C-alpha positions in Angstrom: 257.7 -268.4 -172.1 254.8 -268.5 -169.9 251.4 -270.0 -171.4 249.5 -267.6 -169.2 248.6 -264.2 -169.8 250.8 -262.6 -166.9 249.7 -259.0 -167.5 246.7 -260.1 -166.9 247.1 -262.0 -164.0 248.9 -259.3 -162.4 246.1 -257.0 -163.2 243.9 -259.1 -161.2 246.5 -259.4 -157.9 246.6 -255.6 -158.1 242.9 -255.4 -158.0 242.5 -258.0 -155.3 245.2 -256.2 -153.1 243.8 -252.6 -153.6 240.3 -254.2 -152.4 241.4 -256.5 -149.6 244.7 -254.5 -148.3 246.2 -258.4 -149.4 245.9 -260.4 -152.4 244.8 -263.9 -151.9 246.0 -266.4 -154.4 242.8 -268.3 -154.2 240.7 -265.7 -155.1 243.1 -264.6 -157.9 243.0 -268.1 -159.0 239.1 -268.0 -159.5 239.2 -265.0 -161.2 241.8 -265.6 -163.8 240.0 -269.1 -164.4 236.5 -267.1 -164.9 238.3 -264.8 -167.5 240.5 -267.3 -169.0 238.1 -270.7 -169.1 240.7 -272.6 -171.1 243.2 -271.8 -168.4 241.9 -274.9 -166.7 243.8 -277.4 -168.9 246.9 -276.4 -167.3 245.7 -275.9 -163.9 248.6 -277.2 -162.3 251.0 -275.0 -163.8 248.1 -271.8 -163.4 248.4 -272.5 -159.6 252.4 -272.3 -159.4 252.2 -269.1 -161.6 249.4 -267.5 -159.8 251.0 -267.9 -156.5 254.2 -266.3 -157.9 252.6 -263.1 -159.0 250.7 -262.9 -155.9 253.5 -262.9 -154.2 255.2 -260.5 -156.2 252.2 -258.1 -155.8 251.7 -257.9 -152.6 255.3 -257.0 -152.1 255.0 -253.8 -154.1 255.1 -250.3 -152.7 251.8 -248.4 -152.8 253.2 -246.4 -156.2 254.1 -249.5 -157.7 250.7 -250.9 -156.8 249.1 -248.1 -158.3 251.2 -248.2 -161.5 249.4 -251.2 -162.6 246.5 -250.5 -164.8 243.1 -251.5 -163.6 241.5 -254.8 -164.8 239.2 -254.2 -167.7 236.4 -256.6 -166.6 233.9 -255.0 -168.8 235.3 -256.9 -172.0 236.7 -260.2 -171.4 238.2 -262.4 -174.0 235.6 -265.4 -173.5 234.1 -265.7 -177.1 236.3 -268.9 -178.0 235.1 -270.7 -174.5 232.7 -272.9 -176.5 234.5 -275.8 -177.7 232.9 -276.8 -181.1 232.3 -280.4 -181.9 234.1 -281.9 -184.9 233.0 -281.0 -188.4 231.6 -284.2 -190.2 233.7 -284.6 -193.9 236.3 -282.3 -192.2 240.0 -281.7 -193.8 242.4 -279.2 -191.9 242.9 -276.4 -194.2 239.9 -277.5 -196.8 236.9 -276.2 -194.9 235.4 -273.7 -196.8 232.1 -272.1 -195.5 230.0 -268.9 -196.8 227.1 -266.8 -195.3 224.6 -265.9 -197.9 222.1 -263.3 -196.9 219.8 -261.5 -199.2 220.2 -257.5 -199.0 216.6 -257.2 -198.9 216.7 -256.7 -195.2 219.2 -256.4 -192.4 220.8 -259.1 -189.9 218.6 -260.4 -186.9 219.3 -262.8 -184.3 218.0 -265.6 -186.1 220.7 -264.9 -189.2 223.6 -265.6 -186.5 223.4 -269.1 -186.0 224.6 -269.8 -189.4 226.6 -267.1 -189.8 228.9 -267.6 -186.6 229.2 -271.1 -186.9 230.2 -270.7 -190.5 232.8 -268.3 -189.7 234.1 -270.2 -186.6 234.8 -273.7 -188.2 236.1 -272.2 -191.2 238.8 -270.6 -188.4 238.6 -273.8 -186.8 240.1 -275.8 -189.6 242.3 -273.1 -191.0 240.3 -272.6 -194.0 238.2 -269.8 -195.6 234.8 -267.9 -195.1 232.9 -266.1 -197.8 230.6 -263.5 -197.4 228.1 -263.9 -200.3 225.2 -261.7 -201.5 222.5 -263.5 -203.2 221.0 -260.3 -204.7 219.9 -261.6 -207.9 216.0 -260.8 -207.2 215.4 -257.2 -208.3 211.3 -257.7 -208.2 210.5 -259.5 -205.6 213.4 -260.0 -203.2 214.5 -256.6 -204.7 218.3 -256.0 -202.8 218.7 -252.6 -201.6 221.6 -250.5 -201.2 221.3 -249.8 -197.7 220.7 -253.3 -196.6 224.0 -254.2 -198.3 226.1 -251.4 -196.3 224.2 -252.2 -192.9 224.8 -256.3 -193.3 228.2 -255.7 -193.7 228.0 -253.1 -190.4 226.5 -255.9 -188.0 229.2 -258.3 -189.6 232.4 -256.2 -188.4 230.3 -255.4 -184.9 230.5 -259.0 -184.2 234.2 -259.2 -185.4 233.6 -261.1 -188.2 236.1 -260.7 -190.9 235.3 -262.4 -194.1 238.4 -264.1 -196.3 236.2 -262.4 -199.4 233.0 -260.5 -200.1 231.1 -261.9 -203.2 228.1 -260.5 -205.1 226.3 -262.8 -207.1 224.9 -260.0 -209.5 228.5 -259.7 -210.7 228.1 -263.4 -211.9 225.8 -263.4 -214.1 227.7 -264.3 -217.3 229.1 -267.3 -215.3 225.4 -268.4 -214.9 224.7 -268.6 -218.5 227.7 -270.6 -219.0 226.5 -273.2 -216.6 222.8 -272.9 -218.3 224.1 -273.6 -222.0 226.6 -276.4 -220.7 223.3 -277.8 -218.8 221.5 -277.5 -222.4 224.1 -279.3 -224.4 224.3 -282.3 -221.8 220.5 -282.1 -222.1 219.8 -281.5 -218.4 217.8 -278.2 -218.9 215.3 -276.7 -221.7 213.4 -273.7 -222.0 209.5 -274.3 -221.4 207.3 -271.0 -222.8 204.4 -272.7 -221.0 202.3 -270.2 -219.1 202.5 -271.1 -215.1 199.1 -272.6 -214.9 199.6 -275.0 -217.7 202.7 -276.2 -216.4 201.4 -276.4 -213.0 198.8 -278.7 -214.5 201.0 -280.8 -216.1 203.5 -281.3 -213.4 200.8 -281.8 -211.0 199.8 -285.1 -213.1 203.8 -286.2 -213.3 203.7 -285.4 -216.9 206.4 -283.6 -219.1 205.6 -280.1 -220.6 205.5 -280.3 -224.5 209.1 -278.5 -224.2 210.9 -280.9 -222.0 211.8 -282.9 -225.6 212.9 -279.9 -227.7 216.3 -280.4 -229.3 219.5 -279.4 -227.6 219.9 -276.6 -230.6 216.6 -275.4 -230.3 216.7 -274.8 -226.2 220.3 -273.1 -226.9 218.5 -270.9 -229.6 215.4 -270.1 -227.2 218.0 -269.6 -224.2 219.6 -266.7 -226.6 216.5 -265.6 -227.3 215.8 -265.1 -223.2 218.8 -263.4 -223.1 218.7 -261.1 -226.1 215.1 -259.7 -225.3 212.9 -261.4 -227.4 210.7 -262.8 -224.9 209.0 -260.5 -222.2 208.9 -261.2 -218.8 207.0 -264.2 -217.9 207.3 -266.0 -221.3 210.0 -268.0 -221.1 211.4 -270.0 -218.1 215.0 -272.2 -218.1 214.0 -275.4 -216.3 216.3 -277.9 -215.1 215.0 -281.5 -215.8 214.1 -283.6 -212.7 212.1 -286.4 -211.4 208.6 -286.0 -212.5 207.2 -288.3 -210.0 209.3 -286.6 -207.2 207.0 -287.3 -203.7 207.5 -283.1 -203.4 206.0 -281.1 -206.6 208.4 -278.2 -206.2 211.3 -280.4 -207.2 209.6 -281.6 -210.5 211.6 -279.9 -213.4 212.2 -276.5 -211.1 212.9 -273.3 -212.6 216.5 -272.2 -212.9 216.4 -268.9 -215.0 213.7 -266.4 -215.6 213.4 -263.1 -217.3 212.9 -260.2 -215.4 211.5 -256.5 -216.8 214.9 -254.6 -215.3 213.6 -251.7 -217.2 210.8 -251.7 -214.5 212.9 -253.1 -212.2 216.1 -252.1 -212.1 218.5 -253.8 -210.2 220.6 -251.1 -207.5 223.7 -252.6 -209.0 223.7 -253.3 -212.4 220.7 -251.3 -213.5 218.7 -252.6 -216.2 222.1 -254.5 -218.1 220.5 -257.9 -217.6 217.2 -259.5 -217.8 217.7 -263.0 -217.5 218.1 -263.8 -213.6 218.8 -267.1 -211.7 216.5 -268.4 -209.4 218.2 -269.6 -205.5 218.7 -273.0 -206.3 220.7 -272.6 -209.5 223.0 -269.7 -208.8 223.5 -271.0 -205.3 225.0 -274.3 -206.4 227.1 -272.7 -209.0 228.6 -270.3 -206.7 229.1 -273.3 -204.2 231.0 -275.1 -206.4 233.3 -272.3 -208.1 234.0 -271.1 -204.4 235.0 -274.7 -203.5 232.3 -274.6 -200.5 233.0 -277.8 -198.7 230.3 -277.4 -195.7 227.0 -275.8 -196.1 225.6 -274.5 -192.6 221.8 -273.9 -192.9 218.3 -273.7 -191.8 216.3 -277.2 -191.8 213.9 -275.4 -194.1 216.2 -275.4 -197.0 216.4 -279.4 -196.7 214.3 -279.3 -200.4 216.7 -276.8 -201.8 219.2 -279.6 -201.0 217.4 -282.1 -203.0 217.1 -279.7 -206.0 220.7 -278.0 -206.1 221.8 -281.9 -206.1 220.5 -282.1 -209.6 222.8 -279.8 -210.7 226.0 -280.9 -208.9 225.4 -284.5 -210.7 224.5 -283.1 -213.8 227.9 -281.2 -213.7 230.0 -283.8 -212.2 230.7 -281.5 -209.4 231.6 -282.8 -205.3 228.8 -282.0 -203.6 229.2 -280.3 -200.2 228.7 -281.5 -196.5 224.7 -280.0 -195.9 224.2 -279.6 -192.2 220.9 -278.1 -191.1 219.7 -276.6 -187.8 216.3 -275.7 -186.6 215.1 -272.1 -186.2 216.0 -269.3 -183.6 212.7 -267.6 -182.1 213.0 -264.9 -179.7 209.4 -264.7 -177.9 209.5 -261.0 -176.8 211.1 -259.8 -180.3 210.2 -259.4 -184.0 212.2 -261.1 -186.6 209.6 -261.2 -189.4 210.9 -259.4 -192.3 207.6 -258.7 -193.6 205.8 -257.6 -190.4 208.9 -255.3 -189.3 208.8 -253.6 -192.8 205.1 -253.0 -193.0 205.5 -251.9 -189.5 208.1 -249.2 -190.1 205.9 -248.0 -193.1 202.8 -248.1 -191.0 204.9 -245.6 -188.7 204.7 -248.5 -185.9 208.2 -249.1 -185.6 210.6 -245.9 -185.4 213.1 -247.9 -188.2 214.9 -251.4 -188.2 216.4 -250.2 -184.5 213.4 -250.0 -183.0 214.0 -251.6 -179.3 211.1 -253.7 -179.9 212.7 -255.5 -182.5 215.4 -258.4 -182.5 217.4 -257.4 -185.4 221.3 -256.4 -184.5 220.8 -253.2 -185.2 218.2 -253.0 -182.5 219.9 -255.2 -179.8 223.5 -252.9 -180.6 221.3 -249.7 -180.0 219.7 -251.4 -176.4 223.4 -252.0 -175.1 223.7 -255.8 -176.0 227.5 -256.3 -176.9 228.6 -258.6 -180.1 230.5 -260.7 -177.2 227.3 -261.3 -175.5 225.4 -262.3 -178.8 228.2 -264.5 -179.9 228.5 -266.6 -177.2 224.8 -266.6 -176.8 224.4 -268.6 -180.3 227.4 -270.3 -179.7 225.7 -272.4 -176.7 222.8 -272.9 -178.7 224.5 -275.4 -180.9 223.7 -276.9 -184.4 220.6 -278.8 -183.1 217.8 -279.5 -185.5 215.4 -278.6 -182.8 214.1 -275.1 -182.8 216.0 -273.0 -180.2 214.1 -270.3 -178.3 216.2 -267.7 -177.0 214.8 -265.0 -174.4 215.8 -261.5 -173.2 217.2 -263.3 -169.7 219.0 -265.8 -171.5 220.9 -262.3 -173.2 220.8 -259.9 -170.4 222.8 -262.4 -168.1 225.5 -263.1 -171.0 225.7 -259.6 -171.5 225.9 -258.8 -167.8 229.4 -260.4 -167.9 230.5 -257.8 -170.3 229.4 -254.2 -169.5 228.8 -254.7 -165.5 232.7 -254.2 -164.9 232.5 -250.9 -167.5 228.8 -249.5 -166.0 228.9 -246.9 -163.7 226.1 -246.8 -161.4 223.9 -243.6 -160.9 220.3 -243.1 -159.8 217.6 -242.4 -161.7 214.0 -241.9 -161.4 211.0 -242.5 -163.7 207.9 -240.3 -163.3 209.0 -238.6 -160.7 207.0 -237.6 -157.8 208.5 -234.9 -154.9 209.3 -236.0 -151.4 210.2 -233.7 -148.3 212.7 -234.7 -146.2 213.6 -233.2 -143.0 217.4 -233.7 -142.1 218.4 -232.9 -138.2 222.0 -232.1 -139.1 224.0 -231.7 -141.9 224.9 -234.8 -143.7 227.3 -235.8 -146.4 226.6 -238.3 -148.6 229.4 -240.4 -151.0 228.9 -242.9 -153.3 230.9 -244.9 -155.6 230.8 -244.4 -158.9 231.5 -248.1 -159.7 231.7 -250.5 -156.6 234.8 -252.5 -157.7 236.5 -249.6 -158.9 237.2 -246.7 -156.1 239.7 -244.8 -158.7 236.4 -244.1 -160.8 235.5 -241.4 -158.1 232.2 -241.0 -156.5 229.1 -239.2 -156.6 229.1 -236.8 -153.8 226.5 -234.7 -151.8 226.1 -232.1 -148.9 222.7 -231.6 -147.4 222.5 -228.9 -144.8 219.9 -229.3 -141.8 216.6 -228.3 -142.5 213.9 -229.8 -144.9 215.4 -230.6 -148.6 213.4 -232.0 -151.6 214.4 -234.9 -153.6 212.6 -236.9 -156.2 211.7 -240.3 -156.0 210.5 -243.1 -158.6 207.0 -243.5 -159.3 207.8 -247.0 -158.5 207.7 -246.0 -155.0 205.0 -243.8 -154.1 203.1 -246.4 -152.2 205.9 -247.3 -150.4 206.7 -244.0 -148.9 203.6 -241.6 -149.0 201.9 -243.2 -145.9 202.0 -242.1 -142.4 204.4 -244.5 -140.6 205.8 -246.2 -143.9 209.5 -246.7 -143.1 212.1 -246.6 -145.6 215.7 -246.1 -146.0 217.0 -243.4 -148.6 220.3 -245.5 -150.0 223.4 -243.8 -148.7 220.9 -240.9 -146.4 219.7 -242.6 -143.8 216.5 -244.5 -142.4 213.3 -242.2 -142.3 209.3 -242.6 -141.7 206.9 -240.9 -143.3 204.4 -238.6 -141.1 202.5 -235.3 -141.5 203.9 -234.8 -145.1 207.6 -235.5 -144.9 210.3 -238.1 -144.4 211.9 -237.6 -140.7 215.0 -239.3 -139.8 215.3 -241.9 -138.0 219.2 -242.7 -138.1 221.8 -244.3 -140.4 221.9 -248.1 -139.3 222.4 -250.1 -142.1 221.8 -253.0 -140.3 219.0 -252.0 -138.7 217.3 -251.1 -141.9 217.9 -254.7 -143.5 216.8 -256.0 -140.0 213.6 -254.8 -140.1 213.4 -255.1 -143.9 212.7 -251.6 -145.0 212.4 -250.6 -148.5 215.6 -249.1 -149.8 214.9 -246.1 -152.1 217.1 -244.3 -154.7 216.8 -240.6 -155.1 217.7 -237.7 -157.3 218.5 -234.3 -155.7 216.9 -231.5 -158.0 219.7 -229.0 -158.2 221.9 -231.7 -159.5 220.0 -233.7 -162.2 219.5 -234.0 -165.7 215.9 -234.1 -167.3 215.9 -237.6 -168.8 213.7 -239.8 -171.3 214.4 -243.5 -170.6 213.3 -245.3 -173.8 212.0 -248.6 -173.0 210.4 -251.7 -175.8 207.2 -250.6 -174.4 207.3 -246.5 -174.6 208.7 -243.6 -173.1 208.9 -242.3 -169.4 210.5 -239.0 -168.3 212.2 -238.3 -165.4 215.8 -237.3 -163.8 219.2 -238.6 -163.7 221.5 -237.4 -161.4 224.1 -234.8 -163.5 227.3 -236.8 -162.8 225.7 -238.8 -165.3 227.6 -235.9 -167.5 230.8 -237.4 -167.0 229.9 -240.2 -169.8 230.1 -240.2 -173.0 227.1 -240.9 -175.6 227.0 -244.9 -175.9 228.1 -245.2 -172.8 226.7 -248.6 -170.3 225.5 -247.3 -167.3 223.5 -249.0 -164.5 220.5 -247.2 -162.9 220.4 -248.6 -159.5 217.5 -250.6 -159.4 216.4 -249.8 -162.4 218.8 -252.2 -164.6 221.3 -251.5 -167.5 220.9 -248.7 -169.8 223.0 -247.2 -172.7 223.5 -243.5 -173.2 221.7 -242.4 -176.4 221.7 -238.7 -176.4 222.9 -236.0 -174.4 223.3 -232.3 -173.7 223.1 -229.7 -171.3 221.3 -230.9 -168.5 219.8 -233.5 -170.5 219.9 -237.1 -171.6 218.3 -239.8 -173.3 218.9 -243.5 -172.3 217.5 -246.7 -173.5 216.7 -249.4 -171.6 219.4 -252.7 -172.3 218.3 -255.3 -169.2 217.8 -255.9 -165.6 
């Protein structure tokens, strides 16, 4: 059995022969390697295999050649072309990782680094990967039911399949049991100081009066926390730490607190529980009970690592390997949860998928593929340095995946009418995709006389001045005189030699009214009615304008959203 995908090689060879008449083994080899970079590891065997397949394809009849399905280069399998460096302290079959979002918002580009690397390393070492919803704050960072679903949708869209989905709000009794054990061991106590009083003690490196309560008193006070004796803010369970630690937040940090869930009900648990763990407490416990071996997270969690290690040491648990990475920034996209939510409330943004945002929902809406986002994140690695990802990086990667599936059309924005004088009948035939003649052609017949075309507003000054010369793509070369375009001939080489502008156009009788959606706003215009051959959500390229995704379409009307150039 061959180690190579023979069907893929045969399709590449058939495509090469259809395009050039005879398939060339070197061209086929290059294309195959671009689609399967991992084949370079067996280059000698690959060369011989490609030669054999090319020879076979070149001997096929036309009917046999046409029976080979076209190559779908729109989605090459390149997600795993980036080899991850070894994971410290990793043992095959025993790498357990997790991604732990708070469902108070959706995922954005900055969320993908810990998500993708945690998943890929678990697969690399044949371990397990968990999705854990950290939903234990029904007040300040309140989980929202829609965000649970949207996070699950984003993760599924990325092609990531968790071994298990865990909800921390289902694990309250476990947290209470561990809290009792820590009290019995003398490592936790119930503090009833008000916030300002405790802060004054801790800032001076002094213990509050409750730190030395005996174990039985702390157990009783903790049960009172659970049974409703205390109101919100009146009691907190604290973990004993170093009172002289240089980071004040580490000193006797809070583990569980009371939240009035009659006033702030939890979306999954209602008002069943009043005592809720804070992040470092629940995170430590779940990392232990889920056997998490490696935690991949942002550098801002370094202080949390210090806090969580107290729990591991006190309970006698093995401490996971922590790997921290820098933040991800995207200059042209907005990542801040608070800014986005406020913008939605104030009507600045249309929703979480507004094209100005860098949420996964917005990037998906604009036509960025999961594969492109995945690969860009893998390229960034797990460096401690902050990483900037601009849209040009995303566009370059995304183009690899959508260029082959994006049929070509003409579209004009804020159109201007152009009168064109045609001396004889002209027939125009343009491929829907330059590499796939089997997808058909956009055909026009223009009779002699004066016809009206629409051109893009950006081409207005390049056309509407006497003496300006330009080429209407696929129609011919023209000169603007006395209010109309005069035909000069159809010599493409002449147009290139003289470096005249190439102008795209739309023929009004065969057009759809169009709305172009850009991050910066909307433009109206027209697109060829051949766009009606496409489906909603299809990727297209509007020549000279860029790649778009079809968002809505009805009779003679289409809305397209800009992806990138």
